[in-house]
RODO-2510 file (C-alpha; in nm, 4 decimals, decimal comma):
residues 594
     n   res          X          Y          Z
     1     m    13,6504    -3,9787    14,6840
     2     n    13,9462    -4,2146    14,6598
     3     f    14,2731    -4,1600    14,8394
     4     q    14,4501    -3,9948    14,5492
     5     t    14,1849    -3,7210    14,5564
     6     r    14,1907    -3,6984    14,9346
     7     s    14,5694    -3,7005    14,9516
     8     s    14,5900    -3,4320    14,6821
     9     r    14,3574    -3,2135    14,8857
    10     a    14,5778    -3,2577    15,1906
    11     v    14,8837    -3,1683    14,9829
    12     r    14,7062    -2,8590    14,8452
    13     i    14,6248    -2,7455    15,2000
    14     a    14,9853    -2,8018    15,2974
    15     a    15,1173    -2,6194    14,9916
    16     v    14,9012    -2,3149    15,0565
    17     a    15,0224    -2,3087    15,4150
    18     a    15,3830    -2,3266    15,3020
    19     l    15,3353    -2,0461    15,0494
    20     v    15,1932    -1,8068    15,3051
    21     g    15,4456    -1,9071    15,5690
    22     l    15,1830    -2,0351    15,8113
    23     a    15,3449    -2,2059    16,1081
    24     p    15,1682    -2,4836    16,2977
    25     a    14,9580    -2,3410    16,5766
    26     a    14,7511    -2,5035    16,8458
    27     g    14,4522    -2,2910    16,7549
    28     f    14,4588    -2,3678    16,3836
    29     a    14,1112    -2,4820    16,2740
    30     e    14,0756    -2,8459    16,1752
    31     p    13,9896    -2,8903    15,8054
    32     t    13,6452    -3,0269    15,7291
    33     p    13,6541    -3,4085    15,7357
    34     t    13,5921    -3,5818    15,4047
    35     i    13,4557    -3,9217    15,3131
    36     d    13,6326    -4,1569    15,0746
    37     n    13,5015    -4,4625    14,8943
    38     g    13,7077    -4,7271    15,0693
    39     l    14,0034    -4,7208    14,8291
    40     s    14,2380    -4,5239    15,0544
    41     s    14,6087    -4,6000    15,0761
    42     y    14,9085    -4,4324    15,2292
    43     p    15,0724    -4,1211    15,0829
    44     t    15,3384    -4,2013    14,8246
    45     a    15,6898    -4,0658    14,8368
    46     r    15,5797    -3,8240    14,5654
    47     d    15,2980    -3,6970    14,7900
    48     l    15,5464    -3,6228    15,0661
    49     q    15,8316    -3,4907    14,8559
    50     g    15,9006    -3,1218    14,8889
    51     l    15,6540    -3,0484    15,1696
    52     s    15,7643    -2,8061    15,4370
    53     p    15,7243    -2,8995    15,8057
    54     a    15,4200    -2,6727    15,8196
    55     g    15,2739    -2,8290    15,5078
    56     s    15,3204    -3,1848    15,6316
    57     y    15,1798    -3,0867    15,9691
    58     l    14,8649    -2,9360    15,8215
    59     a    14,8145    -3,2339    15,5903
    60     a    14,8507    -3,4613    15,8942
    61     r    14,5982    -3,2542    16,0890
    62     h    14,3550    -3,2884    15,7995
    63     a    14,3966    -3,6669    15,7963
    64     s    14,3688    -3,6822    16,1744
    65     a    14,0445    -3,4839    16,1681
    66     d    13,9215    -3,7395    15,9160
    67     r    14,0240    -4,0161    16,1594
    68     d    14,2657    -4,1566    15,9013
    69     a    14,5457    -4,2553    16,1370
    70     g    14,7577    -4,4156    15,8643
    71     v    14,7736    -4,1051    15,6464
    72     a    14,8155    -3,8825    15,9524
    73     a    15,1072    -4,0937    16,0741
    74     s    15,2779    -4,0742    15,7341
    75     f    15,2530    -3,6962    15,7197
    76     y    15,3512    -3,6497    16,0843
    77     r    15,6580    -3,8669    16,0323
    78     a    15,7418    -3,6646    15,7210
    79     a    15,7164    -3,3428    15,9223
    80     l    15,9257    -3,4980    16,1978
    81     r    16,2057    -3,5856    15,9557
    82     l    16,2188    -3,2187    15,8580
    83     n    16,1963    -3,0975    16,2180
    84     p    16,3330    -3,3831    16,4342
    85     k    16,3512    -3,1801    16,7574
    86     n    15,9806    -3,0942    16,7604
    87     n    15,8412    -3,2959    17,0512
    88     d    15,4802    -3,2240    16,9583
    89     l    15,5346    -3,3770    16,6140
    90     l    15,7067    -3,6737    16,7744
    91     d    15,4125    -3,7365    17,0053
    92     r    15,1540    -3,6982    16,7274
    93     a    15,3462    -3,9257    16,4917
    94     f    15,3707    -4,1860    16,7691
    95     i    15,0018    -4,1824    16,8663
    96     s    14,8919    -4,1915    16,4999
    97     s    15,1211    -4,4884    16,4350
    98     v    14,9778    -4,6775    16,7317
    99     a    14,6206    -4,5972    16,6259
   100     d    14,6938    -4,7303    16,2776
   101     g    14,8509    -5,0502    16,4113
   102     e    15,1949    -4,9641    16,2708
   103     m    15,3626    -5,0991    16,5805
   104     e    15,7168    -5,1314    16,4483
   105     e    15,7144    -4,7607    16,3644
   106     a    15,5439    -4,6871    16,6958
   107     v    15,8135    -4,8766    16,8877
   108     k    16,0884    -4,6700    16,7223
   109     l    15,9081    -4,3479    16,8128
   110     a    15,8326    -4,4702    17,1660
   111     g    16,2041    -4,5096    17,2298
   112     k    16,2647    -4,1494    17,1219
   113     i    15,9800    -4,0254    17,3427
   114     l    16,1076    -4,2103    17,6491
   115     a    16,4530    -4,0626    17,5967
   116     i    16,2857    -3,7236    17,6504
   117     d    16,0041    -3,8122    17,8899
   118     k    16,0447    -4,1319    18,0908
   119     t    15,6928    -4,0973    18,2323
   120     n    15,5002    -4,1184    17,9026
   121     r    15,2491    -4,3934    17,9823
   122     v    15,1456    -4,4887    17,6291
   123     a    15,5074    -4,5114    17,5157
   124     r    15,5819    -4,7327    17,8163
   125     l    15,2862    -4,9546    17,7326
   126     v    15,3926    -4,9913    17,3694
   127     e    15,7514    -5,0706    17,4683
   128     g    15,6219    -5,3218    17,7236
   129     v    15,3959    -5,4984    17,4733
   130     h    15,6799    -5,5036    17,2209
   131     a    15,9110    -5,6624    17,4761
   132     l    15,6405    -5,9148    17,5672
   133     k    15,6033    -6,0091    17,2001
   134     q    15,9801    -6,0588    17,1829
   135     k    15,9658    -6,2767    17,4999
   136     k    16,1816    -6,0260    17,6843
   137     y    15,9778    -6,0703    17,9973
   138     t    16,1844    -5,8709    18,2461
   139     a    16,1938    -5,5663    18,0186
   140     a    15,8230    -5,6082    17,9543
   141     q    15,7447    -5,5943    18,3268
   142     q    15,9609    -5,2866    18,3768
   143     h    15,7926    -5,0914    18,0994
   144     i    15,4384    -5,2056    18,1722
   145     n    15,4620    -5,1287    18,5432
   146     q    15,5409    -4,7671    18,4546
   147     s    15,2303    -4,7270    18,2360
   148     v    14,9782    -4,7150    18,5222
   149     r    14,7498    -4,4287    18,6109
   150     g    14,3817    -4,4778    18,6810
   151     p    14,1451    -4,7775    18,6987
   152     i    14,1685    -4,8843    18,3332
   153     t    14,5432    -4,8498    18,2930
   154     d    14,6082    -5,0069    18,6342
   155     l    14,4074    -5,3140    18,5348
   156     v    14,5727    -5,3410    18,1943
   157     a    14,9209    -5,3018    18,3412
   158     t    14,8543    -5,5605    18,6127
   159     l    14,7234    -5,8220    18,3699
   160     l    14,9992    -5,7666    18,1141
   161     s    15,2772    -5,7670    18,3716
   162     s    15,1307    -6,0865    18,5186
   163     y    15,1495    -6,2573    18,1802
   164     a    15,5099    -6,1386    18,1519
   165     m    15,5803    -6,2922    18,4949
   166     q    15,4211    -6,6185    18,3884
   167     g    15,6251    -6,6160    18,0692
   168     a    15,9371    -6,5806    18,2820
   169     g    15,8306    -6,8874    18,4815
   170     n    15,6972    -6,7033    18,7881
   171     t    15,3378    -6,8242    18,7934
   172     s    15,2916    -6,7748    19,1685
   173     a    15,4183    -6,4176    19,1461
   174     a    15,1897    -6,3554    18,8472
   175     l    14,8827    -6,4735    19,0390
   176     a    14,9811    -6,2791    19,3500
   177     n    15,0182    -5,9680    19,1318
   178     i    14,6589    -6,0092    19,0117
   179     d    14,5173    -6,0943    19,3535
   180     k    14,6613    -5,7871    19,5259
   181     l    14,4983    -5,5490    19,2747
   182     t    14,2035    -5,3572    19,4204
   183     g    13,9660    -5,1265    19,2416
   184     p    13,6137    -5,0892    19,1005
   185     e    13,3473    -5,3561    19,1380
   186     w    13,4053    -5,4847    18,7846
   187     y    13,7695    -5,5774    18,8515
   188     p    13,6983    -5,9299    18,9913
   189     i    13,5567    -6,0556    18,6605
   190     f    13,8799    -5,9744    18,4774
   191     k    14,0942    -6,0876    18,7691
   192     n    13,9326    -6,4314    18,7975
   193     l    13,9262    -6,4935    18,4227
   194     h    14,2911    -6,4090    18,3680
   195     a    14,4117    -6,5797    18,6850
   196     g    14,2388    -6,8920    18,5526
   197     l    14,4050    -6,8554    18,2129
   198     i    14,7461    -6,8175    18,3786
   199     d    14,6791    -7,1254    18,5911
   200     e    14,6023    -7,3166    18,2724
   201     l    14,9270    -7,2014    18,1107
   202     a    15,1111    -7,3444    18,4130
   203     n    14,9018    -7,6661    18,3989
   204     r    14,7462    -7,5906    18,7376
   205     q    14,4147    -7,7264    18,6193
   206     k    14,2338    -7,7534    18,9509
   207     d    14,3145    -7,3940    19,0443
   208     a    14,2112    -7,2798    18,6954
   209     g    13,8686    -7,4405    18,7388
   210     v    13,8135    -7,2604    19,0696
   211     r    13,8965    -6,9260    18,9071
   212     f    13,6769    -6,9861    18,6026
   213     e    13,3849    -7,0910    18,8188
   214     a    13,4208    -6,7735    19,0256
   215     a    13,4224    -6,5597    18,7115
   216     y    13,1213    -6,7479    18,5739
   217     k    12,9236    -6,6842    18,8915
   218     l    12,9932    -6,3136    18,8551
   219     d    12,8715    -6,3026    18,4936
   220     d    12,7288    -6,6073    18,3189
   221     t    12,6496    -6,4081    18,0027
   222     a    13,0111    -6,3090    17,9229
   223     l    13,1175    -6,5032    17,6143
   224     r    13,4883    -6,5216    17,6950
   225     i    13,4224    -6,6444    18,0492
   226     v    13,1804    -6,9106    17,9257
   227     d    13,4233    -7,0094    17,6500
   228     a    13,7222    -7,0419    17,8859
   229     y    13,5215    -7,2319    18,1479
   230     g    13,3555    -7,4597    17,8916
   231     r    13,6894    -7,5476    17,7384
   232     w    13,8297    -7,6280    18,0817
   233     l    13,5263    -7,8442    18,1626
   234     s    13,5640    -8,0417    17,8390
   235     r    13,9154    -8,1486    17,9375
   236     n    13,8769    -8,1802    18,3132
   237     k    13,5154    -8,2859    18,3775
   238     g    13,3834    -8,4204    18,0504
   239     p    13,1717    -8,3315    17,7453
   240     t    12,8418    -8,3497    17,9329
   241     e    12,9303    -8,0702    18,1731
   242     a    13,0826    -7,8577    17,8975
   243     t    12,7838    -7,9078    17,6686
   244     a    12,5426    -7,8120    17,9457
   245     l    12,7353    -7,4887    18,0082
   246     f    12,7342    -7,3856    17,6429
   247     e    12,3686    -7,4784    17,5978
   248     t    12,2721    -7,2714    17,9020
   249     f    12,4561    -6,9757    17,7493
   250     s    12,2701    -7,0353    17,4213
   251     t    11,9363    -6,9793    17,5924
   252     k    12,0541    -6,6262    17,6775
   253     v    12,2595    -6,5498    17,3654
   254     p    12,1188    -6,7734    17,0907
   255     r    12,3272    -6,9160    16,8086
   256     h    12,6591    -6,7495    16,8759
   257     p    12,8957    -6,8895    16,6096
   258     m    13,1772    -6,9659    16,8547
   259     v    12,9415    -7,1505    17,0873
   260     l    12,7891    -7,3463    16,7981
   261     d    13,1408    -7,4410    16,6878
   262     a    13,2303    -7,5574    17,0393
   263     l    12,9115    -7,7649    17,0658
   264     k    12,9830    -7,9259    16,7282
   265     d    13,3307    -8,0298    16,8449
   266     l    13,1954    -8,1621    17,1734
   267     k    12,9340    -8,3662    16,9881
   268     a    13,2154    -8,5108    16,7756
   269     g    13,3884    -8,6268    17,0941
   270     k    13,6649    -8,3669    17,0881
   271     k    13,8220    -8,2051    17,3931
   272     l    13,8439    -7,8301    17,3494
   273     p    14,1892    -7,6711    17,3754
   274     a    14,2513    -7,3931    17,6265
   275     q    14,1485    -7,0443    17,5210
   276     i    14,5129    -6,9287    17,5192
   277     d    14,8384    -7,1192    17,4807
   278     t    15,1066    -6,8527    17,5328
   279     p    15,1608    -6,5488    17,7549
   280     q    15,1400    -6,3362    17,4409
   281     a    14,7953    -6,4750    17,3584
   282     g    14,6883    -6,4104    17,7176
   283     a    14,8029    -6,0495    17,7012
   284     a    14,6212    -6,0094    17,3697
   285     e    14,3056    -6,1487    17,5329
   286     a    14,3356    -5,8958    17,8167
   287     l    14,3839    -5,6055    17,5775
   288     y    14,0940    -5,7221    17,3611
   289     g    13,8593    -5,7674    17,6581
   290     i    13,9183    -5,4213    17,7976
   291     g    13,9339    -5,2567    17,4544
   292     s    13,6005    -5,4036    17,3479
   293     s    13,4420    -5,2908    17,6764
   294     l    13,5673    -4,9371    17,6186
   295     t    13,4261    -4,9365    17,2643
   296     r    13,0799    -5,0135    17,3988
   297     r    13,1116    -4,7312    17,6522
   298     g    13,2246    -4,4553    17,4190
   299     g    13,5987    -4,4721    17,4921
   300     e    13,6993    -4,5143    17,1273
   301     d    14,0423    -4,3482    17,1437
   302     l    14,1812    -4,5656    17,4221
   303     a    13,9951    -4,8710    17,2877
   304     l    14,1666    -4,8233    16,9517
   305     i    14,5093    -4,8375    17,1163
   306     y    14,4262    -5,1498    17,3165
   307     l    14,2727    -5,3329    17,0209
   308     q    14,5655    -5,2518    16,7935
   309     l    14,8068    -5,3765    17,0610
   310     a    14,6006    -5,6936    17,1002
   311     l    14,6270    -5,7571    16,7254
   312     y    14,9982    -5,6814    16,7336
   313     l    15,0383    -5,9683    16,9800
   314     q    14,7843    -6,1967    16,8083
   315     p    14,7099    -6,0747    16,4534
   316     t    14,4322    -6,3290    16,3910
   317     h    14,2370    -6,2804    16,7155
   318     p    13,8859    -6,3002    16,5627
   319     l    13,6992    -6,1094    16,8324
   320     a    13,9589    -5,8315    16,8407
   321     l    13,9212    -5,7975    16,4635
   322     l    13,5416    -5,7726    16,4938
   323     s    13,5709    -5,5199    16,7767
   324     l    13,8158    -5,3044    16,5832
   325     a    13,5934    -5,3077    16,2755
   326     d    13,2925    -5,2249    16,4926
   327     l    13,4841    -4,9317    16,6403
   328     y    13,5543    -4,7943    16,2932
   329     e    13,1867    -4,8300    16,2055
   330     s    13,0859    -4,6464    16,5224
   331     v    13,2924    -4,3448    16,4140
   332     k    13,1517    -4,3623    16,0581
   333     k    13,4624    -4,5009    15,8912
   334     p    13,3423    -4,8084    15,6998
   335     q    13,6396    -4,7894    15,4629
   336     f    13,8691    -4,8813    15,7532
   337     a    13,6326    -5,1473    15,8854
   338     i    13,6456    -5,3137    15,5421
   339     k    14,0202    -5,3669    15,5694
   340     v    13,9799    -5,5226    15,9133
   341     y    13,7014    -5,7599    15,8094
   342     e    13,9189    -5,8766    15,5207
   343     r    14,1777    -5,9933    15,7750
   344     m    13,9407    -6,2447    15,9387
   345     p    14,0921    -6,5955    15,9125
   346     a    13,9074    -6,8220    15,6699
   347     n    13,8777    -7,0984    15,9323
   348     s    13,7286    -6,8759    16,2039
   349     p    13,3705    -6,9458    16,3151
   350     l    13,3246    -6,5692    16,2855
   351     k    13,4223    -6,5539    15,9168
   352     r    13,0572    -6,5621    15,8074
   353     n    12,9669    -6,2753    16,0431
   354     a    13,2612    -6,0759    15,9126
   355     q    13,1550    -6,1383    15,5521
   356     i    12,8017    -6,0146    15,6143
   357     q    12,9204    -5,6967    15,7795
   358     l    13,1924    -5,6538    15,5169
   359     a    12,9232    -5,6574    15,2508
   360     t    12,7200    -5,3939    15,4352
   361     d    13,0242    -5,1663    15,4577
   362     l    13,1201    -5,2237    15,0940
   363     d    12,7723    -5,1140    14,9896
   364     s    12,7996    -4,8026    15,2049
   365     v    13,1106    -4,6939    15,0106
   366     e    12,9433    -4,7593    14,6721
   367     r    13,1060    -5,0988    14,6105
   368     t    12,7654    -5,2592    14,5812
   369     d    12,8483    -5,5260    14,3220
   370     e    13,1185    -5,6659    14,5509
   371     a    12,8804    -5,6548    14,8447
   372     v    12,6087    -5,8456    14,6612
   373     k    12,8589    -6,1076    14,5393
   374     i    12,9794    -6,1713    14,8952
   375     l    12,6262    -6,2119    15,0294
   376     e    12,5237    -6,4351    14,7413
   377     d    12,8229    -6,6574    14,8191
   378     v    12,7246    -6,6730    15,1869
   379     v    12,3669    -6,7673    15,0945
   380     a    12,4949    -7,0233    14,8443
   381     s    12,6750    -7,1995    15,1285
   382     d    12,3617    -7,1895    15,3471
   383     a    12,0338    -7,1145    15,1722
   384     k    11,8617    -7,0638    15,5090
   385     d    12,1022    -6,7995    15,6420
   386     t    11,8397    -6,5457    15,7513
   387     e    12,0949    -6,2825    15,8496
   388     a    12,2709    -6,2913    15,5120
   389     l    11,9394    -6,2884    15,3274
   390     t    11,8239    -5,9889    15,5307
   391     a    12,1475    -5,8020    15,4605
   392     l    12,1098    -5,8748    15,0881
   393     g    11,7478    -5,7607    15,0941
   394     n    11,8470    -5,4400    15,2704
   395     i    12,1001    -5,3576    15,0001
   396     q    11,8497    -5,4309    14,7235
   397     r    11,5843    -5,2183    14,8957
   398     a    11,8244    -4,9249    14,9435
   399     r    11,9195    -4,9529    14,5746
   400     k    11,5495    -4,9523    14,4777
   401     k    11,5505    -5,3033    14,3360
   402     f    11,2107    -5,3643    14,4869
   403     d    11,1173    -5,6820    14,3015
   404     d    11,4497    -5,8372    14,4010
   405     c    11,4250    -5,7347    14,7654
   406     s    11,0701    -5,8675    14,7916
   407     e    11,1915    -6,2077    14,6724
   408     t    11,4929    -6,2013    14,9066
   409     y    11,2889    -6,1078    15,2135
   410     t    11,0477    -6,3881    15,1276
   411     k    11,3371    -6,6334    15,1435
   412     a    11,4430    -6,4823    15,4780
   413     i    11,0895    -6,5170    15,6152
   414     d    11,0681    -6,8774    15,4970
   415     s    11,4062    -6,9498    15,6608
   416     s    11,3278    -6,7916    15,9975
   417     d    11,1531    -6,9348    16,3013
   418     a    10,8146    -7,0437    16,1715
   419     s    10,6456    -6,9724    16,5033
   420     k    10,7380    -6,6044    16,5059
   421     p    10,9474    -6,4604    16,2235
   422     s    11,0864    -6,1169    16,2886
   423     w    10,8396    -5,8320    16,2387
   424     v    11,1071    -5,6351    16,0581
   425     l    11,1172    -5,8844    15,7701
   426     f    10,7461    -5,8350    15,7022
   427     y    10,7899    -5,4583    15,7379
   428     f    11,0771    -5,4493    15,4888
   429     r    10,8969    -5,6793    15,2450
   430     g    10,5877    -5,4627    15,2792
   431     i    10,7917    -5,1595    15,1747
   432     c    10,9244    -5,3449    14,8715
   433     e    10,5742    -5,4593    14,7743
   434     e    10,4302    -5,1084    14,8175
   435     r    10,7053    -4,9558    14,6049
   436     s    10,6414    -5,2250    14,3421
   437     k    10,2747    -5,1132    14,3233
   438     r    10,1464    -5,4352    14,4814
   439     w     9,9402    -5,2732    14,7539
   440     p     9,7287    -5,5698    14,8723
   441     k    10,0454    -5,7712    14,9429
   442     a    10,2128    -5,4703    15,1040
   443     e     9,9129    -5,4040    15,3279
   444     a     9,9039    -5,7687    15,4382
   445     d    10,2748    -5,7595    15,5287
   446     l    10,2477    -5,4343    15,7223
   447     k     9,9507    -5,5692    15,9167
   448     k    10,1472    -5,8863    15,9911
   449     a    10,4393    -5,6776    16,1173
   450     l    10,2027    -5,4962    16,3556
   451     e    10,0574    -5,8272    16,4692
   452     l    10,4067    -5,9462    16,5625
   453     q    10,5161    -5,6112    16,7110
   454     p    10,2078    -5,4073    16,8104
   455     e    10,2502    -5,0298    16,8236
   456     q    10,5849    -5,0394    16,6402
   457     a    10,6308    -4,6739    16,5429
   458     h    10,7805    -4,7218    16,1966
   459     v    10,5146    -4,9720    16,0928
   460     l    10,2330    -4,7537    16,2309
   461     n    10,3744    -4,4635    16,0353
   462     y    10,4162    -4,6511    15,7074
   463     l    10,0781    -4,8229    15,7111
   464     g     9,8903    -4,5189    15,8426
   465     y    10,0499    -4,2851    15,5897
   466     s     9,9853    -4,5280    15,3033
   467     w     9,6181    -4,5452    15,3938
   468     v     9,5848    -4,1664    15,4138
   469     d     9,7779    -4,1171    15,0907
   470     k     9,5411    -4,3576    14,9147
   471     g     9,2305    -4,2025    15,0717
   472     m     9,1583    -4,5248    15,2645
   473     n     9,0708    -4,5761    15,6306
   474     l     9,1370    -4,2068    15,7010
   475     p     9,0453    -4,1935    16,0743
   476     e     9,2412    -4,5096    16,1536
   477     g     9,5355    -4,4039    15,9385
   478     m     9,5607    -4,0610    16,1029
   479     a     9,5358    -4,2215    16,4464
   480     m     9,8207    -4,4581    16,3586
   481     i    10,0473    -4,1748    16,2473
   482     r     9,9690    -3,9740    16,5611
   483     r    10,0618    -4,2758    16,7773
   484     a    10,3875    -4,3074    16,5860
   485     v    10,4652    -3,9391    16,6488
   486     e    10,3837    -3,9791    17,0186
   487     q    10,6441    -4,2548    17,0388
   488     r    10,9075    -4,0770    16,8293
   489     p    10,8396    -3,7026    16,8532
   490     d    11,1922    -3,6135    16,7430
   491     d    11,1903    -3,8280    16,4284
   492     g    11,1681    -3,5787    16,1444
   493     y    11,0497    -3,8362    15,8933
   494     i    10,7598    -3,9538    16,1077
   495     v    10,6604    -3,5943    16,1888
   496     d    10,6728    -3,5233    15,8150
   497     s    10,4320    -3,8130    15,7585
   498     l    10,1835    -3,6551    15,9953
   499     g    10,2204    -3,3151    15,8282
   500     w    10,1752    -3,4626    15,4832
   501     a     9,8759    -3,6634    15,6033
   502     y     9,7151    -3,3363    15,7181
   503     y     9,7889    -3,1976    15,3723
   504     r     9,6315    -3,4956    15,2007
   505     i     9,3048    -3,4528    15,3920
   506     g     9,2986    -3,0785    15,3189
   507     d     9,3909    -2,9561    15,6697
   508     y     9,6541    -2,7133    15,5394
   509     d     9,6983    -2,5030    15,8540
   510     n     9,7914    -2,8096    16,0607
   511     a    10,0011    -2,9338    15,7712
   512     v    10,2077    -2,6142    15,7807
   513     k    10,2572    -2,6272    16,1585
   514     t    10,3580    -2,9916    16,1541
   515     l    10,5817    -2,9696    15,8493
   516     e    10,7622    -2,6662    15,9936
   517     r    10,8404    -2,8807    16,2963
   518     a    10,9621    -3,1616    16,0686
   519     i    11,1928    -2,9133    15,8922
   520     d    11,3401    -2,8122    16,2282
   521     l    11,4205    -3,1794    16,2902
   522     k    11,5473    -3,2619    15,9377
   523     p    11,6349    -2,9325    15,7644
   524     e    11,8385    -3,0900    15,4848
   525     d    11,5807    -3,3422    15,3625
   526     p    11,4527    -3,2542    15,0115
   527     t    11,1194    -3,4332    15,0497
   528     i    11,0232    -3,2500    15,3680
   529     n    11,1194    -2,9155    15,2133
   530     d    10,9081    -3,0013    14,9082
   531     h    10,6123    -3,0938    15,1281
   532     l    10,6363    -2,7696    15,3242
   533     g    10,6455    -2,5741    14,9988
   534     d    10,3197    -2,7373    14,8915
   535     a    10,1574    -2,6599    15,2262
   536     y    10,2710    -2,2954    15,2138
   537     w    10,1226    -2,2593    14,8662
   538     r     9,7840    -2,3879    14,9773
   539     v     9,7628    -2,1350    15,2628
   540     g     9,8606    -1,8473    15,0329
   541     r    10,2261    -1,8095    15,1379
   542     t    10,3451    -1,8334    14,7789
   543     l    10,6870    -1,6641    14,8106
   544     e    10,7795    -1,8953    15,0980
   545     a    10,6511    -2,1902    14,8964
   546     k    10,8854    -2,1128    14,6073
   547     y    11,1740    -2,0699    14,8492
   548     q    11,1096    -2,4178    14,9963
   549     w    11,0796    -2,5762    14,6527
   550     t    11,4030    -2,4105    14,5424
   551     h    11,5728    -2,5382    14,8542
   552     a    11,4314    -2,8886    14,7918
   553     r    11,5680    -2,8774    14,4355
   554     d    11,9142    -2,7790    14,5593
   555     l    11,9188    -3,0636    14,8132
   556     k    11,9339    -3,3227    14,5319
   557     p    11,5947    -3,4935    14,5443
   558     e    11,5300    -3,8286    14,3786
   559     a    11,5529    -3,8128    13,9998
   560     e    11,1839    -3,8715    13,9401
   561     e    11,0890    -3,5854    14,1774
   562     l    11,3158    -3,3191    14,0292
   563     p    11,0996    -3,2305    13,7226
   564     k    10,7914    -3,2028    13,9443
   565     i    10,9712    -2,9628    14,1805
   566     e    11,1022    -2,7510    13,8911
   567     e    10,7502    -2,7284    13,7462
   568     k    10,6208    -2,5989    14,0815
   569     i    10,8995    -2,3409    14,1029
   570     a    10,8032    -2,2132    13,7591
   571     n    10,4238    -2,2271    13,7840
   572     g    10,3175    -2,3053    14,1396
   573     l    10,0482    -2,5594    14,2178
   574     p     9,7305    -2,5903    14,0137
   575     d     9,4133    -2,4646    14,1755
   576     l     9,2193    -2,7139    14,3821
   577     p     8,9022    -2,8594    14,2329
   578     p     8,5970    -2,6741    14,3754
   579     g     8,4958    -2,9613    14,6013
   580     e     8,8389    -2,9921    14,7599
   581     a     8,8701    -2,6139    14,8045
   582     a     8,5360    -2,6022    14,9811
   583     a     8,6362    -2,8876    15,2066
   584     s     8,9540    -2,6997    15,2982
   585     v     8,7556    -2,3844    15,3874
   586     d     8,5159    -2,5889    15,5990
   587     k     8,8103    -2,7458    15,7804
   588     k     8,9490    -2,4007    15,8663
   589     k     8,6079    -2,3003    16,0066
   590     d     8,5980    -2,6167    16,2144
   591     d     8,9440    -2,5424    16,3551
   592     k     8,8307    -2,1897    16,4528
   593     g     8,5009    -2,3087    16,5958
   594     g     8,3075    -2,1430    16,3077
***
């Protein structure tokens, strides 16, 4: 749904609450989250007009449960205007504003919070970052130093206060502040990197090199360490040393766009500028580095705050933008990731990556035409862009344009490493060929995928099931599906394949057992429910069969399957031909040792 629908629902919830006189309560159940189509915007003045404090609060809670920080912040601020002495509303409005990146609003609210509670750490951090952005370095240090509590916040506060010290001209004090910090074993990487960046800001090039080298020795696969060190080498040692560093990194992390861009500049005889050029950029780098690490470790809430603060200090930081978008994707909010990807600067080496992921997210919110246009433009600029071609093929395959996706995957295969193209490209093309009724080509692709990635569960399942479904290579096909299930016993779709394979060979008792297990794993899948209904019918459990078919119908099966399911609900399955029925009876005897 679009925002107008979603906002109206929030207003309706609020209005009902106001009518019944429901006051906000800590135990009030969160409304069920909804999904919009990527067209969300903030509530209008009309949306907010006339709402009671309770109504605005409940609408905000609804938006918060839906992880829509912008809408939540708007409703919380509306409730706060009606009830300005409510500290809980103040805190919620503040946190939602920070999470949405509305830092000017957040700064206003932070001041009100600190007037009540001088120990609020997040408010102190926001005030400190705001002061740092305004080059009010003394105030920045004072606020930031009061935001500490625990390993993460201690590290963040130390790095940010050190950049404030450097901005005030106290480089030695800034470095001493970093050096005296003690903590977990991962601290030294951050300490050495940022001490080196501060040395560079102060033009202490020799000291910067020592720090970067120390950080590099701790982790030679960290992009930002390699980037900072390589840039320093290009200006202080020469292009040969810098090129060697980046090329070594490329053997571990191939074809990173930022590294390729650096190597191109080095080849052109350019010296690479320092990674940061202001204390504000350094603080943004620190916030990004820690925020992105938290995102990878499941700390999305704190990561969101750090990444938004990083972008407040440096709105075009390309890696912070990618990390923020990735965070939104990880919490199933592609509509918010879309807005972030659209902010990527046109001249960034990461623009192409952002465009590919933007297209994927646009497709996920039913904006498929826009997604395809973006990917076609990317491919037009580089006809051998395997990643863009794969993304385009994936969209075409999901939209059942099987002829198109077969052609697109062929281009991706032709553009990839000739010595060993990715198995997944052959697997995906095989699916498209099979769905286009070109079985010989599909079979060849699936076999090629297995050659490149032996025992890959999804390929074993697809090829094995296809053989069984066609009555070909039955022993080998069944063995393949069983191996796939052994690898992925909790994958409902693969377990369903095994159950349906049993059905296809007339082993209905095992079909029922296996399909019941598949239903336990994927209870809301219409195909699995339909399969189980068929298996029940064949073993004489006709009432249960009709129940499963009815349930499959109600779960919105594919359009071409719906008439078949409705026919079975009305009339059941036709009787088996005599030969097949006899084979089924013989199979039952075999299973019982008869």
